[in-house]
Z-matrix of the N, CA and C atoms (Angstrom, degrees):
N
C 1 1.395
C 2 1.514 1 110.36
N 3 1.326 2 114.44 1 146.66
C 4 1.474 3 122.95 2 177.89
C 5 1.515 4 111.78 3 -55.39
N 6 1.441 5 114.66 4 -41.56
C 7 1.460 6 115.09 5 -176.87
C 8 1.491 7 110.53 6 -67.00
N 9 1.294 8 119.04 7 -29.82
C 10 1.492 9 119.28 8 177.95
C 11 1.464 10 116.13 9 -69.05
N 12 1.371 11 113.59 10 -27.90
C 13 1.517 12 117.91 11 179.82
C 14 1.542 13 108.67 12 -88.39
N 15 1.288 14 119.60 13 -30.42
C 16 1.448 15 125.15 14 -178.82
C 17 1.479 16 109.77 15 -127.68
N 18 1.343 17 117.59 16 68.81
C 19 1.472 18 116.58 17 -177.51
C 20 1.420 19 118.88 18 -65.38
N 21 1.279 20 118.14 19 -18.04
C 22 1.552 21 120.07 20 177.47
C 23 1.482 22 113.08 21 -100.12
N 24 1.438 23 119.70 22 19.12
C 25 1.419 24 124.43 23 176.30
C 26 1.497 25 111.67 24 -46.94
N 27 1.235 26 121.69 25 128.31
C 28 1.440 27 128.36 26 169.82
C 29 1.471 28 114.20 27 -130.43
N 30 1.373 29 118.02 28 112.47
C 31 1.482 30 121.13 29 -176.30
C 32 1.538 31 113.39 30 -72.80
N 33 1.318 32 120.30 31 -23.12
C 34 1.393 33 121.88 32 173.08
C 35 1.508 34 107.50 33 60.08
N 36 1.335 35 119.40 34 50.58
C 37 1.487 36 120.29 35 176.76
C 38 1.487 37 110.27 36 -66.20
N 39 1.348 38 117.17 37 149.81
C 40 1.393 39 119.51 38 175.99
C 41 1.535 40 107.93 39 -164.21
N 42 1.279 41 118.99 40 166.09
C 43 1.533 42 125.71 41 171.60
C 44 1.486 43 115.20 42 71.59
N 45 1.349 44 118.91 43 37.91
C 46 1.434 45 123.46 44 -177.99
C 47 1.561 46 109.31 45 -66.81
N 48 1.336 47 113.70 46 131.16
C 49 1.534 48 114.91 47 177.18
C 50 1.522 49 106.22 48 -155.32
N 51 1.374 50 113.07 49 149.95
C 52 1.494 51 119.49 50 176.43
C 53 1.536 52 107.31 51 -87.20
N 54 1.319 53 117.20 52 138.72
C 55 1.350 54 123.94 53 -176.14
C 56 1.609 55 106.91 54 -67.54
N 57 1.268 56 119.88 55 127.20
C 58 1.515 57 116.06 56 -176.81
C 59 1.534 58 111.48 57 -77.06
N 60 1.370 59 122.47 58 -12.70
C 61 1.385 60 124.52 59 -179.77
C 62 1.533 61 113.94 60 -102.43
N 63 1.384 62 112.41 61 -20.10
C 64 1.557 63 117.77 62 175.61
C 65 1.544 64 102.41 63 -134.46
N 66 1.255 65 122.47 64 95.30
C 67 1.467 66 125.48 65 -175.05
C 68 1.465 67 113.27 66 -68.09
N 69 1.376 68 119.00 67 -17.17
C 70 1.510 69 121.55 68 174.86
C 71 1.586 70 112.44 69 -82.82
N 72 1.244 71 115.94 70 7.55
C 73 1.565 72 122.14 71 -179.13
C 74 1.540 73 108.66 72 -119.50
N 75 1.280 74 110.49 73 131.97
C 76 1.599 75 119.86 74 175.13
C 77 1.509 76 107.00 75 -117.30
N 78 1.335 77 118.04 76 126.43
C 79 1.509 78 125.13 77 175.04
C 80 1.440 79 109.47 78 -100.76
N 81 1.391 80 115.25 79 147.10
C 82 1.447 81 119.50 80 173.14
C 83 1.679 82 109.50 81 -160.30
N 84 1.214 83 114.97 82 163.29
C 85 1.465 84 119.74 83 -179.55
C 86 1.532 85 112.20 84 -115.76
N 87 1.392 86 110.46 85 159.82
C 88 1.457 87 120.57 86 -176.93
C 89 1.534 88 109.55 87 -140.33
N 90 1.371 89 115.23 88 140.92
C 91 1.500 90 121.78 89 169.54
C 92 1.544 91 106.16 90 -131.72
N 93 1.284 92 117.90 91 76.79
C 94 1.468 93 126.01 92 -176.72
C 95 1.591 94 112.71 93 -60.27
N 96 1.242 95 113.75 94 145.06
C 97 1.524 96 121.65 95 171.95
C 98 1.511 97 105.56 96 -136.05
N 99 1.270 98 119.05 97 157.24
C 100 1.394 99 127.51 98 179.26
C 101 1.583 100 113.14 99 -174.22
N 102 1.321 101 115.69 100 160.25
C 103 1.467 102 125.70 101 -179.17
C 104 1.546 103 110.53 102 -125.72
N 105 1.314 104 119.37 103 119.97
C 106 1.454 105 125.33 104 -179.70
C 107 1.526 106 112.20 105 -72.66
N 108 1.444 107 116.35 106 85.68
C 109 1.417 108 117.64 107 -176.21
C 110 1.517 109 109.68 108 -112.29
N 111 1.223 110 122.11 109 1.42
C 112 1.508 111 121.30 110 -179.39
C 113 1.601 112 109.24 111 -128.83
N 114 1.329 113 118.44 112 167.73
C 115 1.533 114 120.01 113 177.49
C 116 1.552 115 108.21 114 -66.77
N 117 1.326 116 109.84 115 146.65
C 118 1.499 117 119.32 116 177.10
C 119 1.466 118 110.56 117 -138.82
N 120 1.379 119 118.92 118 117.00
C 121 1.363 120 124.70 119 179.40
C 122 1.519 121 113.27 120 55.32
N 123 1.353 122 118.28 121 41.24
C 124 1.393 123 124.96 122 -177.53
C 125 1.509 124 120.70 123 78.54
N 126 1.427 125 112.87 124 3.10
C 127 1.486 126 120.91 125 -176.93
C 128 1.567 127 104.74 126 -99.18
N 129 1.307 128 115.62 127 140.98
C 130 1.471 129 118.13 128 172.11
C 131 1.496 130 113.00 129 -68.53
N 132 1.363 131 118.54 130 156.46
C 133 1.412 132 120.45 131 173.22
C 134 1.461 133 119.41 132 -62.84
N 135 1.392 134 119.42 133 141.33
C 136 1.440 135 119.15 134 179.89
C 137 1.496 136 114.03 135 -100.66
N 138 1.360 137 117.97 136 -22.51
C 139 1.415 138 118.87 137 179.75
C 140 1.531 139 109.56 138 90.99
N 141 1.387 140 118.98 139 -2.66
C 142 1.387 141 125.35 140 -173.06
C 143 1.688 142 105.43 141 -73.99
N 144 1.315 143 111.43 142 136.42
C 145 1.461 144 117.74 143 172.05
C 146 1.548 145 109.38 144 -86.76
N 147 1.414 146 114.03 145 133.46
C 148 1.389 147 118.13 146 171.27
C 149 1.542 148 113.91 147 -103.83
N 150 1.358 149 113.72 148 148.27
C 151 1.359 150 120.96 149 176.18
C 152 1.471 151 107.04 150 -135.80
N 153 1.302 152 121.53 151 103.87
C 154 1.451 153 126.35 152 -170.38
C 155 1.519 154 107.41 153 -77.27
N 156 1.245 155 122.47 154 155.48
C 157 1.481 156 126.03 155 173.33
C 158 1.588 157 109.04 156 -71.32
N 159 1.329 158 110.87 157 154.43
C 160 1.426 159 111.62 158 178.45
C 161 1.554 160 117.00 159 -55.58
N 162 1.316 161 122.00 160 143.69
C 163 1.433 162 119.33 161 -174.18
C 164 1.583 163 104.00 162 -136.67
N 165 1.266 164 111.93 163 146.61
C 166 1.485 165 122.62 164 179.36
C 167 1.519 166 106.43 165 -106.30
N 168 1.363 167 118.76 166 122.50
C 169 1.476 168 124.14 167 178.01
C 170 1.418 169 112.12 168 -113.08
N 171 1.333 170 116.65 169 153.36
C 172 1.461 171 121.32 170 172.87
C 173 1.546 172 108.54 171 -133.64
N 174 1.319 173 118.41 172 143.37
C 175 1.450 174 122.58 173 166.42
C 176 1.424 175 111.09 174 -117.75
N 177 1.309 176 120.15 175 131.70
C 178 1.393 177 127.81 176 179.81
C 179 1.567 178 107.20 177 -109.98
N 180 1.356 179 112.18 178 133.46
C 181 1.456 180 121.68 179 -177.03
C 182 1.569 181 108.26 180 -115.60
N 183 1.251 182 116.91 181 145.26
C 184 1.480 183 121.55 182 175.48
C 185 1.533 184 109.76 183 -82.87
N 186 1.288 185 118.65 184 178.27
C 187 1.479 186 122.25 185 -175.26
C 188 1.548 187 109.98 186 -62.61
N 189 1.341 188 119.52 187 -28.86
C 190 1.430 189 121.20 188 177.96
C 191 1.459 190 114.22 189 -82.70
N 192 1.372 191 118.02 190 1.39
C 193 1.472 192 120.13 191 174.13
C 194 1.568 193 112.73 192 91.29
N 195 1.422 194 113.12 193 4.25
C 196 1.551 195 116.42 194 -179.49
C 197 1.536 196 107.90 195 -87.06
N 198 1.331 197 113.23 196 149.03
C 199 1.464 198 115.33 197 178.47
C 200 1.522 199 108.67 198 -72.48
N 201 1.326 200 108.94 199 132.60
C 202 1.483 201 117.12 200 -177.87
C 203 1.640 202 111.93 201 -110.02
N 204 1.329 203 114.15 202 -27.85
C 205 1.455 204 116.08 203 -174.49
C 206 1.549 205 108.29 204 -155.84
N 207 1.383 206 117.55 205 144.40
C 208 1.446 207 122.99 206 165.82
C 209 1.424 208 108.13 207 -122.35
N 210 1.322 209 119.88 208 134.60
C 211 1.520 210 120.84 209 175.15
C 212 1.518 211 107.67 210 -138.66
N 213 1.329 212 114.08 211 153.39
C 214 1.378 213 120.06 212 172.35
C 215 1.552 214 115.19 213 -146.46
N 216 1.308 215 114.15 214 157.86
C 217 1.516 216 119.94 215 -173.62
C 218 1.490 217 104.51 216 -138.69
N 219 1.408 218 122.86 217 136.84
C 220 1.342 219 123.50 218 168.68
C 221 1.470 220 111.72 219 -73.85
N 222 1.307 221 119.85 220 130.47
C 223 1.442 222 124.73 221 -171.76
C 224 1.562 223 110.92 222 -88.66
N 225 1.300 224 117.54 223 -47.47
C 226 1.467 225 117.91 224 -175.91
C 227 1.552 226 105.36 225 -140.06
N 228 1.314 227 114.27 226 103.26
C 229 1.505 228 121.57 227 -175.78
C 230 1.541 229 112.69 228 -67.70
N 231 1.303 230 114.29 229 -15.25
C 232 1.493 231 120.23 230 -179.84
C 233 1.453 232 114.95 231 -75.97
N 234 1.390 233 119.21 232 -14.59
C 235 1.414 234 124.01 233 -179.00
C 236 1.481 235 113.42 234 -96.54
N 237 1.319 236 114.73 235 158.61
C 238 1.489 237 117.29 236 -176.54
C 239 1.577 238 111.08 237 83.22
N 240 1.294 239 113.29 238 -170.89
C 241 1.529 240 125.39 239 -177.86
C 242 1.493 241 115.24 240 -125.96
N 243 1.319 242 117.90 241 17.82
C 244 1.491 243 119.54 242 178.32
C 245 1.472 244 114.94 243 -105.39
N 246 1.323 245 117.50 244 13.89
C 247 1.503 246 118.12 245 177.26
C 248 1.402 247 112.94 246 72.42
N 249 1.356 248 116.33 247 22.56
C 250 1.488 249 121.41 248 174.66
C 251 1.606 250 110.24 249 95.07
N 252 1.286 251 116.67 250 -3.97
C 253 1.478 252 120.00 251 178.59
C 254 1.572 253 109.61 252 -75.75
N 255 1.380 254 112.48 253 131.59
C 256 1.449 255 120.72 254 175.18
C 257 1.365 256 110.58 255 -100.36
N 258 1.393 257 114.81 256 -173.41
C 259 1.469 258 124.80 257 -177.70
C 260 1.443 259 113.35 258 -70.98
């Protein structure tokens, strides 16, 4: 599990807002950080700290208020230390 490999993972969500043009959509940002301290996919921990680039997320809800879709996009690939790779 991802949480076993990165037990200190922190998504650092911020900037939640309802889309004024699509009221069933909520937008927010993330700047995740984590440290690789447990095995992952058979590989031993490296102790490396990860800093992901900023990401824009959206949550879409149906008319009943249930989650229909989650989407995300990397905003600035030059930030962080993952070579532009997001979550």
